[in-house]
C-alpha positions in Angstrom: 177.9 234.8 125.8 174.6 234.2 124.0 173.7 230.4 123.1 171.6 231.0 120.2 173.0 229.3 117.3 172.0 230.6 113.9 170.5 227.1 113.1 168.1 227.6 116.4 167.5 231.2 115.6 166.2 230.5 112.4 163.9 227.5 113.4 162.5 230.4 115.7 161.7 232.4 112.4 159.7 229.7 110.6 156.7 231.5 112.0 157.5 235.0 110.2 155.4 235.1 106.5 157.8 233.9 104.2 160.1 232.0 106.0 160.3 228.3 105.0 162.3 225.2 106.6 163.7 225.0 102.8 164.8 228.6 103.1 166.5 228.1 106.5 168.5 225.4 105.0 169.8 227.4 102.5 170.6 230.0 104.9 172.8 227.3 106.5 174.1 226.1 103.6 175.5 229.4 102.8 176.6 230.1 106.4 178.9 226.9 105.7 180.6 227.7 103.2 181.2 231.1 104.5 182.7 229.5 107.5 184.9 227.4 105.0 186.1 230.8 102.9 186.9 232.4 106.4 189.2 229.1 106.7 190.4 229.9 103.2 191.2 233.3 103.8 192.5 232.8 107.4 195.4 230.7 105.8 196.6 233.1 102.9 200.2 232.5 101.6 200.2 229.7 103.7 198.1 227.7 101.6 199.2 229.5 98.0 195.4 231.2 97.8 197.4 234.8 97.5 197.7 236.4 94.1 196.2 236.8 90.5 194.1 233.8 89.0 195.7 235.0 85.5 191.7 235.5 83.9 189.3 237.7 84.0 185.6 238.2 85.5 182.3 239.2 83.3 183.5 242.6 84.1 186.6 242.2 82.5 188.3 242.2 86.2 191.1 240.3 87.2 190.3 237.9 89.0 192.5 236.6 92.3 193.1 233.0 93.2 190.5 233.7 96.0 187.6 234.9 94.0 187.2 231.7 92.0 188.1 229.7 95.1 185.7 231.0 97.0 183.0 231.1 94.2 183.5 227.3 93.8 182.8 227.0 97.5 179.4 229.1 97.5 178.5 226.7 94.3 179.6 223.5 96.4 177.5 224.3 99.4 174.5 225.4 97.8 174.1 223.9 94.3 173.0 220.3 95.2 171.7 221.3 98.6 168.0 220.4 97.3 166.9 224.0 97.8 167.7 226.4 94.9 166.6 226.0 90.9 169.6 228.2 90.4 172.7 230.3 91.1 174.1 233.7 89.9 177.5 235.0 90.9 179.6 238.3 90.2 182.4 235.7 89.4 179.8 233.9 86.5 179.1 235.1 83.1 175.8 233.3 82.9 173.2 231.7 85.4 174.0 228.4 86.7 171.0 226.3 86.9 170.9 222.9 89.1 172.2 220.0 86.8 169.7 217.4 85.7 169.2 214.6 88.0 169.7 217.0 90.9 166.7 218.0 93.4 165.7 221.7 92.2 164.3 224.0 95.0 162.1 227.2 94.7 164.6 229.7 95.3 167.7 231.6 93.5 170.7 232.9 94.8 172.6 235.7 94.1 176.1 236.3 95.7 179.3 238.2 95.3 181.4 235.3 96.8 184.8 237.9 97.6 183.6 241.3 97.9 186.6 243.8 98.1 188.7 241.2 96.8 192.0 243.5 95.6 192.6 244.1 99.4 192.9 240.9 100.0 196.7 240.4 99.4 197.4 243.2 102.1 195.4 241.5 104.6 192.3 243.8 104.5 188.7 243.0 105.7 186.9 241.5 102.8 183.7 240.1 102.6 180.8 237.8 101.1 177.5 239.3 99.8 174.5 237.2 99.1 170.7 237.6 97.7 168.0 235.1 98.2 164.4 235.1 95.8 162.0 233.2 95.3 161.3 231.8 91.8 158.3 233.3 90.2 157.3 230.4 88.1 158.5 226.8 89.2 158.0 225.2 85.6 160.2 224.3 83.0 163.7 225.2 82.8 165.1 228.5 85.4 166.1 231.0 83.0 168.1 234.7 83.6 164.7 236.1 83.5 163.7 234.5 86.8 166.5 236.6 88.5 165.6 239.8 87.2 163.6 240.6 90.1 163.7 244.5 91.9 165.4 244.1 95.1 161.9 244.6 96.9 161.1 240.9 96.0 164.0 239.6 98.1 163.1 237.0 100.8 166.6 237.1 102.5 169.6 238.9 102.3 173.4 238.8 104.6 176.7 239.6 104.1 179.9 238.1 106.2 183.0 240.2 106.9 186.0 238.4 106.9 188.2 240.2 109.6 189.4 240.0 113.5 186.5 238.2 113.3 184.5 236.5 111.3 180.8 238.4 111.0 177.4 237.3 109.3 174.4 240.0 109.5 171.6 238.6 108.2 168.0 239.6 107.4 164.8 237.7 106.7 162.7 240.5 106.2 161.8 241.5 110.0 164.5 243.1 111.2 169.1 242.8 110.9 170.7 240.2 113.4 174.3 239.9 113.6 176.0 236.8 114.4 179.7 235.8 115.4 181.7 232.5 113.9 183.0 230.3 116.6 186.2 229.3 114.9 186.7 225.9 117.3 183.2 225.1 116.7 182.8 226.3 112.8 179.4 227.8 114.7 177.5 231.2 114.1 176.4 232.7 117.5 174.1 235.2 117.4 176.0 238.5 119.4 174.3 241.5 117.6 170.4 241.4 117.7 168.3 243.9 116.7 171.0 246.4 114.9 170.2 249.7 114.5 171.5 252.7 112.3 171.6 255.9 113.8 169.5 258.4 111.6 172.3 260.9 112.0 176.4 260.5 111.8 179.2 262.2 111.5 181.5 260.1 109.5 181.0 259.5 105.8 182.8 256.9 103.5 183.7 257.7 99.8 186.6 257.4 97.4 187.9 260.7 97.2 189.8 260.4 94.2 187.1 260.7 92.2 186.1 263.9 93.5 186.4 265.8 89.9 184.5 263.2 88.1 181.2 263.5 90.3 178.3 265.2 89.2 178.4 269.0 90.4 175.4 268.2 93.1 177.7 265.5 94.8 180.5 267.4 94.8 178.3 270.4 96.3 177.5 267.6 99.3 180.7 266.9 100.3 182.1 269.9 100.2 180.0 270.6 102.5 180.9 268.0 104.9 184.5 268.7 104.4 183.3 272.9 105.5 182.8 271.4 108.5 182.1 273.5 111.7 182.7 276.7 109.6 180.3 275.5 106.8 176.5 275.3 106.2 176.3 271.7 108.4 178.1 273.8 111.2 179.5 270.5 112.4 182.4 268.4 111.5 182.8 265.4 109.9 185.1 262.4 109.7 186.3 260.4 106.2 187.0 256.6 106.4 187.6 254.7 103.6 188.1 251.2 103.0 187.3 250.2 99.8 185.5 246.8 100.7 182.0 247.5 100.8 181.0 245.0 103.4 184.0 246.5 105.6 182.7 250.3 105.3 178.8 249.2 105.1 179.3 246.9 108.4 181.1 250.2 110.1 177.8 252.4 109.2 175.9 249.2 110.7 176.8 249.3 113.8 177.7 253.1 114.8 176.2 254.8 111.7 177.7 256.8 108.6 177.0 257.4 104.9 178.8 254.9 102.2 178.6 256.9 98.6 179.4 255.3 95.7 178.3 257.4 93.2 177.4 258.4 89.5 181.1 259.2 88.0 181.9 260.7 84.6 185.1 259.3 84.3 183.3 256.6 81.8 179.7 258.2 81.5 179.0 254.8 79.6 179.0 253.3 83.1 176.0 254.0 85.1 177.7 253.5 88.5 180.7 251.0 89.8 178.9 248.5 91.6 176.3 245.2 90.7 172.8 246.0 91.4 172.2 242.5 91.8 175.3 240.9 93.6 176.2 244.3 96.0 173.5 246.8 96.1 170.1 244.9 96.4 171.4 242.8 99.6 173.0 245.3 101.6 169.9 247.7 100.8 167.7 245.1 102.0 169.9 245.0 105.3 170.3 248.5 105.8 166.4 249.5 105.0 165.9 246.7 107.9 168.2 248.3 110.2 166.3 251.7 110.2 168.9 253.0 107.3 168.3 254.3 104.0 169.5 253.3 100.4 169.1 255.4 97.0 170.9 255.6 93.8 171.2 259.2 94.6 167.6 259.4 92.9 165.6 256.4 93.2 165.2 253.7 95.8 167.9 251.7 95.5 164.7 248.4 96.3 162.6 249.8 93.5 164.8 249.7 91.1 163.8 247.2 87.9 167.0 245.0 86.7 167.8 244.6 83.0 170.5 242.5 83.1 172.5 240.1 85.6 175.4 242.4 85.8 173.6 246.0 85.7 175.7 248.4 87.8 174.3 251.3 89.7 175.1 254.4 92.0 174.8 254.0 95.4 174.5 255.9 98.3 173.1 254.1 101.8 173.6 254.9 105.6 172.2 257.1 108.1 168.4 258.2 106.7 169.1 261.7 107.3 172.0 262.5 105.5 170.8 259.6 102.7 167.9 261.9 102.3 169.9 264.9 102.1 171.9 264.2 99.3 169.3 262.4 97.4 167.7 265.5 97.6 170.7 267.6 96.2 170.4 264.6 93.0 166.8 265.7 92.7 167.2 269.3 92.5 168.6 268.9 89.2 
């Protein structure tokens, strides 16, 4: 087994442009939080952490107990650590600046503390997603506008999958690398360096129950996949759908595929399901760094200019040739 720990790995990255000791420390703090989250999830019902919390988040979604617990763990590990000026979370209505009297850092972090939490009570893999930006102006109180940067401004991003093992996938803008948590030692070790997403695939991930609500170009694309070897694609495709973004995307990161959560006419007022700042941007950064691609169906996700903290977008990401194909169908109309 590799002996390169996350800490030593980060130390080796200090010669990269934009990588600072402060950024590395923030990632270490985040890794510590995810270790604690892994422990909390593993205890499950034994610790009384399963079930509903009896509250809703800013999107009007009912919160699980673990949504709140994991959010608190992320805040506790990073807010007072001297590396951030403020935090933003899918579970919080507004940004959380560093309190007066605490050291203020140069970075901003956005996170989804427990992606796929609707699966937690049935013991299916869930995860944490995080995005790190540099504060554009270090003067005065941090504001929501400071966070509203396009994804191409991210300095780091990562996700953690809490499954049979706890896996961290991280990018600092020079590729994507995977780490496995040694639960006895509480240390992440590099186990999957230089992840590469195959350009072609025979797997797709989408919620087929919404097919009747999709735009016609998305319906066309998926019908072609389902026709398999007898259709225009002349090959058979398999469908995989966990309904936990980190689990579905991690499968694609390791063996290829395409993940789609398209625009849905079921509620035309919502431009998409997934959150740009907490899910789409960090996952797109990681995907591109591994040789994959990511679009809204019409535009590269990392080029989207955010207008609000909890903005939603359609997402198409994964093997580059498939993403290019489905995006091309959308651009025909």
